[in-house]
N, CA, C and O atoms as CSV, one atom per row, in Angstrom:
chain,resi,resn,atom,element,x,y,z
A,1,UNK,N,N,-20.908,-2.571,21.467
A,1,UNK,CA,C,-21.045,-3.172,20.094
A,1,UNK,C,C,-19.505,-3.531,19.630
A,1,UNK,O,O,-18.568,-2.735,19.574
A,2,UNK,N,N,-19.485,-4.865,19.327
A,2,UNK,CA,C,-18.083,-5.375,19.199
A,2,UNK,C,C,-17.817,-5.239,17.557
A,2,UNK,O,O,-18.695,-5.210,16.695
A,3,UNK,N,N,-16.534,-5.172,17.372
A,3,UNK,CA,C,-16.158,-4.963,16.015
A,3,UNK,C,C,-15.867,-6.217,15.262
A,3,UNK,O,O,-15.718,-7.273,15.878
A,4,UNK,N,N,-15.778,-6.158,13.953
A,4,UNK,CA,C,-15.457,-7.372,13.220
A,4,UNK,C,C,-14.299,-7.041,12.222
A,4,UNK,O,O,-13.750,-5.947,12.356
A,5,UNK,N,N,-13.900,-7.844,11.283
A,5,UNK,CA,C,-12.943,-7.553,10.418
A,5,UNK,C,C,-13.623,-7.204,8.919
A,5,UNK,O,O,-14.682,-7.722,8.564
A,6,UNK,N,N,-13.008,-6.430,8.243
A,6,UNK,CA,C,-13.409,-6.269,6.803
A,6,UNK,C,C,-12.159,-6.010,5.993
A,6,UNK,O,O,-11.181,-5.446,6.483
A,7,UNK,N,N,-12.214,-6.450,4.694
A,7,UNK,CA,C,-10.921,-6.237,3.839
A,7,UNK,C,C,-11.456,-5.523,2.523
A,7,UNK,O,O,-12.521,-5.774,1.958
A,8,UNK,N,N,-10.633,-4.709,2.199
A,8,UNK,CA,C,-10.958,-3.868,0.890
A,8,UNK,C,C,-9.614,-3.748,0.054
A,8,UNK,O,O,-8.558,-3.723,0.687
A,9,UNK,N,N,-9.596,-3.684,-1.117
A,9,UNK,CA,C,-8.593,-3.418,-2.072
A,9,UNK,C,C,-8.645,-1.995,-2.469
A,9,UNK,O,O,-9.753,-1.517,-2.711
A,10,UNK,N,N,-7.569,-1.244,-2.569
A,10,UNK,CA,C,-7.484,0.072,-3.044
A,10,UNK,C,C,-6.714,-0.136,-4.281
A,10,UNK,O,O,-5.770,-0.925,-4.341
A,11,UNK,N,N,-7.171,0.655,-5.374
A,11,UNK,CA,C,-6.524,0.732,-6.545
A,11,UNK,C,C,-5.456,1.900,-6.477
A,11,UNK,O,O,-5.743,3.049,-6.142
A,12,UNK,N,N,-4.286,1.502,-6.808
A,12,UNK,CA,C,-3.407,2.635,-6.751
A,12,UNK,C,C,-2.888,3.032,-8.135
A,12,UNK,O,O,-2.570,2.132,-8.912
A,13,UNK,N,N,-2.769,4.425,-8.530
A,13,UNK,CA,C,-2.356,4.825,-9.744
A,13,UNK,C,C,-1.335,5.870,-9.655
A,13,UNK,O,O,-1.516,6.890,-8.990
A,14,UNK,N,N,-0.225,5.625,-10.338
A,14,UNK,CA,C,0.022,4.402,-10.910
A,14,UNK,C,C,0.336,3.219,-10.136
A,14,UNK,O,O,0.755,3.375,-8.989
A,15,UNK,N,N,0.177,1.975,-10.648
A,15,UNK,CA,C,0.544,0.746,-9.720
A,15,UNK,C,C,1.736,0.256,-10.050
A,15,UNK,O,O,2.056,-0.781,-9.469
A,16,UNK,N,N,2.606,0.784,-10.944
A,16,UNK,CA,C,3.796,0.384,-11.344
A,16,UNK,C,C,4.880,1.298,-10.724
A,16,UNK,O,O,4.929,2.500,-10.985
A,17,UNK,N,N,5.758,0.669,-9.878
A,17,UNK,CA,C,6.718,1.452,-9.151
A,17,UNK,C,C,7.706,2.167,-10.057
A,17,UNK,O,O,8.268,3.211,-9.725
A,18,UNK,N,N,7.898,1.521,-11.280
A,18,UNK,CA,C,8.808,1.997,-12.220
A,18,UNK,C,C,8.279,3.353,-12.846
A,18,UNK,O,O,9.056,4.212,-13.261
A,19,UNK,N,N,6.871,3.486,-12.885
A,19,UNK,CA,C,6.270,4.634,-13.316
A,19,UNK,C,C,5.916,5.599,-12.380
A,19,UNK,O,O,5.129,6.491,-12.697
A,20,UNK,N,N,6.509,5.518,-11.010
A,20,UNK,CA,C,6.073,6.415,-9.986
A,20,UNK,C,C,7.459,6.886,-9.284
A,20,UNK,O,O,7.618,6.851,-8.063
A,21,UNK,N,N,8.384,7.305,-10.149
A,21,UNK,CA,C,9.666,8.027,-9.517
A,21,UNK,C,C,10.623,7.027,-9.145
A,21,UNK,O,O,11.529,7.437,-8.419
A,22,UNK,N,N,10.647,5.732,-9.485
A,22,UNK,CA,C,11.777,4.923,-9.097
A,22,UNK,C,C,12.486,4.442,-10.402
A,22,UNK,O,O,11.858,3.979,-11.354
A,23,UNK,N,N,13.773,4.578,-10.375
A,23,UNK,CA,C,14.489,4.169,-11.512
A,23,UNK,C,C,14.705,2.627,-11.589
A,23,UNK,O,O,15.299,2.031,-10.691
A,24,UNK,N,N,14.213,2.011,-12.669
A,24,UNK,CA,C,14.255,0.638,-12.882
A,24,UNK,C,C,15.160,0.156,-13.882
A,24,UNK,O,O,15.393,0.868,-14.859
A,25,UNK,N,N,15.696,-0.962,-13.758
A,25,UNK,CA,C,15.430,-1.943,-12.900
A,25,UNK,C,C,16.156,-1.634,-11.554
A,25,UNK,O,O,17.156,-0.919,-11.502
A,26,UNK,N,N,15.577,-2.228,-10.466
A,26,UNK,CA,C,16.161,-2.075,-9.089
A,26,UNK,C,C,17.516,-2.839,-8.854
A,26,UNK,O,O,17.637,-3.982,-9.295
A,27,UNK,N,N,18.444,-2.282,-8.229
A,27,UNK,CA,C,19.734,-3.048,-8.063
A,27,UNK,C,C,19.956,-3.445,-6.613
A,27,UNK,O,O,19.669,-2.615,-5.751
A,28,UNK,N,N,20.436,-4.628,-6.258
A,28,UNK,CA,C,20.534,-5.011,-4.948
A,28,UNK,C,C,21.661,-4.048,-4.372
A,28,UNK,O,O,22.623,-3.630,-5.016
A,29,UNK,N,N,21.377,-3.781,-3.085
A,29,UNK,CA,C,22.282,-2.978,-2.209
A,29,UNK,C,C,22.102,-1.391,-2.479
A,29,UNK,O,O,22.859,-0.611,-1.901
A,30,UNK,N,N,21.264,-0.992,-3.213
A,30,UNK,CA,C,20.787,0.220,-3.472
A,30,UNK,C,C,19.644,0.746,-2.478
A,30,UNK,O,O,18.877,-0.085,-1.990
A,31,UNK,N,N,19.526,1.964,-2.201
A,31,UNK,CA,C,18.300,2.457,-1.428
A,31,UNK,C,C,17.483,3.157,-2.285
A,31,UNK,O,O,18.002,3.927,-3.093
A,32,UNK,N,N,16.145,2.999,-2.238
A,32,UNK,CA,C,15.154,3.603,-3.095
A,32,UNK,C,C,14.172,4.294,-2.069
A,32,UNK,O,O,14.066,3.959,-0.889
A,33,UNK,N,N,13.500,5.263,-2.661
A,33,UNK,CA,C,12.250,5.982,-2.002
A,33,UNK,C,C,11.127,5.644,-2.979
A,33,UNK,O,O,11.242,5.811,-4.193
A,34,UNK,N,N,10.027,5.157,-2.379
A,34,UNK,CA,C,8.799,4.978,-3.055
A,34,UNK,C,C,7.856,5.637,-2.295
A,34,UNK,O,O,7.730,5.372,-1.099
A,35,UNK,N,N,7.052,6.620,-2.954
A,35,UNK,CA,C,5.950,7.237,-2.385
A,35,UNK,C,C,4.645,7.080,-2.998
A,35,UNK,O,O,4.502,7.293,-4.202
A,36,UNK,N,N,3.645,6.709,-2.223
A,36,UNK,CA,C,2.304,6.432,-2.930
A,36,UNK,C,C,1.250,6.776,-1.981
A,36,UNK,O,O,1.299,6.472,-0.789
A,37,UNK,N,N,0.195,7.483,-2.592
A,37,UNK,CA,C,-0.937,8.113,-1.596
A,37,UNK,C,C,-2.032,7.181,-1.939
A,37,UNK,O,O,-2.060,6.484,-2.953
A,38,UNK,N,N,-2.935,7.224,-1.007
A,38,UNK,CA,C,-4.225,6.355,-1.185
A,38,UNK,C,C,-5.420,7.336,-0.850
A,38,UNK,O,O,-5.411,7.932,0.227
A,39,UNK,N,N,-6.317,7.489,-1.641
A,39,UNK,CA,C,-7.584,8.261,-1.596
A,39,UNK,C,C,-8.384,7.839,-0.507
A,39,UNK,O,O,-8.757,6.668,-0.583
A,40,UNK,N,N,-8.794,8.565,0.615
A,40,UNK,CA,C,-9.581,8.231,1.660
A,40,UNK,C,C,-11.021,8.897,1.483
A,40,UNK,O,O,-11.173,10.081,1.782
A,41,UNK,N,N,-12.064,8.136,1.002
A,41,UNK,CA,C,-13.299,8.695,0.634
A,41,UNK,C,C,-13.928,9.257,1.883
A,41,UNK,O,O,-13.652,8.790,2.988
A,42,UNK,N,N,-14.821,10.310,1.708
A,42,UNK,CA,C,-15.738,10.764,2.910
A,42,UNK,C,C,-16.567,9.629,3.488
A,42,UNK,O,O,-16.865,9.611,4.682
A,43,UNK,N,N,-16.887,8.808,2.745
A,43,UNK,CA,C,-17.901,7.746,3.275
A,43,UNK,C,C,-17.177,6.675,4.147
A,43,UNK,O,O,-17.809,5.796,4.732
A,44,UNK,N,N,-15.794,6.793,4.206
A,44,UNK,CA,C,-15.169,5.617,4.983
A,44,UNK,C,C,-15.391,6.072,6.521
A,44,UNK,O,O,-15.500,7.267,6.795
A,45,UNK,N,N,-15.446,5.208,7.369
A,45,UNK,CA,C,-15.805,5.470,8.847
A,45,UNK,C,C,-14.348,5.977,9.464
A,45,UNK,O,O,-13.218,5.700,9.060
A,46,UNK,N,N,-14.702,6.703,10.434
A,46,UNK,CA,C,-13.466,7.030,11.349
A,46,UNK,C,C,-13.135,5.913,12.299
A,46,UNK,O,O,-13.926,5.572,13.179
A,47,UNK,N,N,-12.064,5.392,12.136
A,47,UNK,CA,C,-11.616,4.246,12.870
A,47,UNK,C,C,-10.135,4.254,13.311
A,47,UNK,O,O,-9.276,4.809,12.627
A,48,UNK,N,N,-9.843,3.586,14.542
A,48,UNK,CA,C,-8.511,3.458,15.047
A,48,UNK,C,C,-8.167,2.073,14.518
A,48,UNK,O,O,-8.989,1.216,14.192
A,49,UNK,N,N,-6.660,1.953,14.472
A,49,UNK,CA,C,-6.075,0.697,14.362
A,49,UNK,C,C,-6.737,-0.233,13.173
A,49,UNK,O,O,-7.331,-1.308,13.259
A,50,UNK,N,N,-6.445,0.500,12.146
A,50,UNK,CA,C,-6.632,-0.202,10.734
A,50,UNK,C,C,-5.292,-0.897,10.347
A,50,UNK,O,O,-4.211,-0.320,10.227
A,51,UNK,N,N,-5.536,-2.258,10.165
A,51,UNK,CA,C,-4.326,-2.936,9.626
A,51,UNK,C,C,-4.083,-2.734,8.203
A,51,UNK,O,O,-4.999,-3.008,7.427
A,52,UNK,N,N,-2.925,-2.273,7.734
A,52,UNK,CA,C,-2.608,-2.007,6.163
A,52,UNK,C,C,-1.541,-3.002,5.870
A,52,UNK,O,O,-0.423,-3.067,6.381
A,53,UNK,N,N,-2.131,-3.851,4.862
A,53,UNK,CA,C,-1.069,-4.708,4.194
A,53,UNK,C,C,-0.616,-4.342,2.912
A,53,UNK,O,O,-1.381,-4.351,1.947
A,54,UNK,N,N,0.657,-3.997,2.823
A,54,UNK,CA,C,1.087,-3.530,1.490
A,54,UNK,C,C,2.082,-4.412,1.011
A,54,UNK,O,O,3.050,-4.725,1.705
A,55,UNK,N,N,1.851,-4.939,-0.437
A,55,UNK,CA,C,2.847,-5.756,-0.997
A,55,UNK,C,C,3.215,-5.093,-2.320
A,55,UNK,O,O,2.371,-4.529,-3.017
A,56,UNK,N,N,4.601,-5.187,-2.663
A,56,UNK,CA,C,5.106,-4.832,-3.926
A,56,UNK,C,C,5.442,-6.149,-4.552
A,56,UNK,O,O,6.136,-6.905,-3.872
A,57,UNK,N,N,5.066,-6.541,-5.729
A,57,UNK,CA,C,5.155,-7.571,-6.480
A,57,UNK,C,C,6.039,-7.441,-7.551
A,57,UNK,O,O,6.400,-6.291,-7.802
A,58,UNK,N,N,6.535,-8.473,-8.337
A,58,UNK,CA,C,7.340,-8.432,-9.532
A,58,UNK,C,C,6.455,-8.148,-10.757
A,58,UNK,O,O,5.238,-8.103,-10.571
A,59,UNK,N,N,6.877,-7.982,-11.809
A,59,UNK,CA,C,6.069,-7.450,-13.117
A,59,UNK,C,C,4.980,-8.330,-13.275
A,59,UNK,O,O,3.890,-7.823,-13.541
A,60,UNK,N,N,5.077,-9.651,-13.154
A,60,UNK,CA,C,3.965,-10.556,-13.383
A,60,UNK,C,C,3.171,-10.944,-12.308
A,60,UNK,O,O,2.282,-11.789,-12.421
A,61,UNK,N,N,3.462,-10.333,-11.204
A,61,UNK,CA,C,2.614,-10.425,-9.850
A,61,UNK,C,C,2.749,-11.837,-9.283
A,61,UNK,O,O,1.909,-12.240,-8.479
A,62,UNK,N,N,3.710,-12.560,-9.645
A,62,UNK,CA,C,3.974,-13.860,-9.116
A,62,UNK,C,C,4.784,-13.955,-7.971
A,62,UNK,O,O,4.603,-14.909,-7.215
A,63,UNK,N,N,5.703,-13.066,-7.709
A,63,UNK,CA,C,6.420,-13.042,-6.377
A,63,UNK,C,C,6.421,-11.572,-5.689
A,63,UNK,O,O,6.785,-10.529,-6.232
A,64,UNK,N,N,5.983,-11.713,-4.512
A,64,UNK,CA,C,6.045,-10.612,-3.526
A,64,UNK,C,C,7.402,-10.249,-3.237
A,64,UNK,O,O,8.088,-11.018,-2.562
A,65,UNK,N,N,7.892,-9.121,-3.686
A,65,UNK,CA,C,9.396,-8.591,-3.377
A,65,UNK,C,C,9.324,-7.895,-1.951
A,65,UNK,O,O,10.316,-8.059,-1.241
A,66,UNK,N,N,8.356,-7.196,-1.481
A,66,UNK,CA,C,8.423,-6.426,-0.236
A,66,UNK,C,C,7.068,-6.614,0.250
A,66,UNK,O,O,6.126,-6.369,-0.504
A,67,UNK,N,N,6.850,-7.081,1.599
A,67,UNK,CA,C,5.632,-6.891,2.161
A,67,UNK,C,C,5.766,-5.961,3.430
A,67,UNK,O,O,6.797,-6.037,4.098
A,68,UNK,N,N,4.732,-5.060,3.798
A,68,UNK,CA,C,4.674,-4.366,4.821
A,68,UNK,C,C,3.478,-4.413,5.512
A,68,UNK,O,O,2.467,-4.473,4.812
A,69,UNK,N,N,3.334,-4.401,6.778
A,69,UNK,CA,C,2.110,-4.497,7.527
A,69,UNK,C,C,2.319,-3.408,8.583
A,69,UNK,O,O,3.365,-3.371,9.232
A,70,UNK,N,N,1.410,-2.591,8.745
A,70,UNK,CA,C,1.431,-1.419,9.786
A,70,UNK,C,C,-0.054,-1.125,10.162
A,70,UNK,O,O,-1.011,-1.559,9.521
A,71,UNK,N,N,-0.144,-0.301,11.325
A,71,UNK,CA,C,-1.470,0.127,11.789
A,71,UNK,C,C,-1.679,1.441,11.415
A,71,UNK,O,O,-0.726,2.213,11.525
A,72,UNK,N,N,-2.814,1.880,10.962
A,72,UNK,CA,C,-3.171,3.331,10.608
A,72,UNK,C,C,-4.442,3.661,11.328
A,72,UNK,O,O,-5.024,2.824,12.017
A,73,UNK,N,N,-4.885,4.944,11.157
A,73,UNK,CA,C,-6.015,5.396,11.712
A,73,UNK,C,C,-6.773,6.235,10.591
A,73,UNK,O,O,-6.050,6.965,9.914
A,74,UNK,N,N,-7.981,6.227,10.339
A,74,UNK,CA,C,-8.883,7.014,9.503
A,74,UNK,C,C,-9.454,7.989,10.369
A,74,UNK,O,O,-10.287,7.692,11.225
A,75,UNK,N,N,-8.947,9.373,10.134
A,75,UNK,CA,C,-9.466,10.490,11.107
A,75,UNK,C,C,-10.145,11.505,10.215
A,75,UNK,O,O,-9.859,11.540,9.019
A,76,UNK,N,N,-10.949,12.255,10.693
A,76,UNK,CA,C,-11.504,13.390,10.045
A,76,UNK,C,C,-10.643,14.498,9.641
A,76,UNK,O,O,-11.124,15.481,9.079
């Protein structure tokens, strides 16, 4: 059986970095640590090599400030 592609959006809470332990406004040249978890429902299939696309945008969501792409696995 060959695989295909599927896209889904996960709602993050809180979705505002400034409400999630990061001191805002951000300043150039500073290092920040941002931690966010995503709930994986029992109904999600166990799969290898899931491409995760993560973007942090400005307040009005018009500009992507940081984009991260990485591979992940959904395991039992």
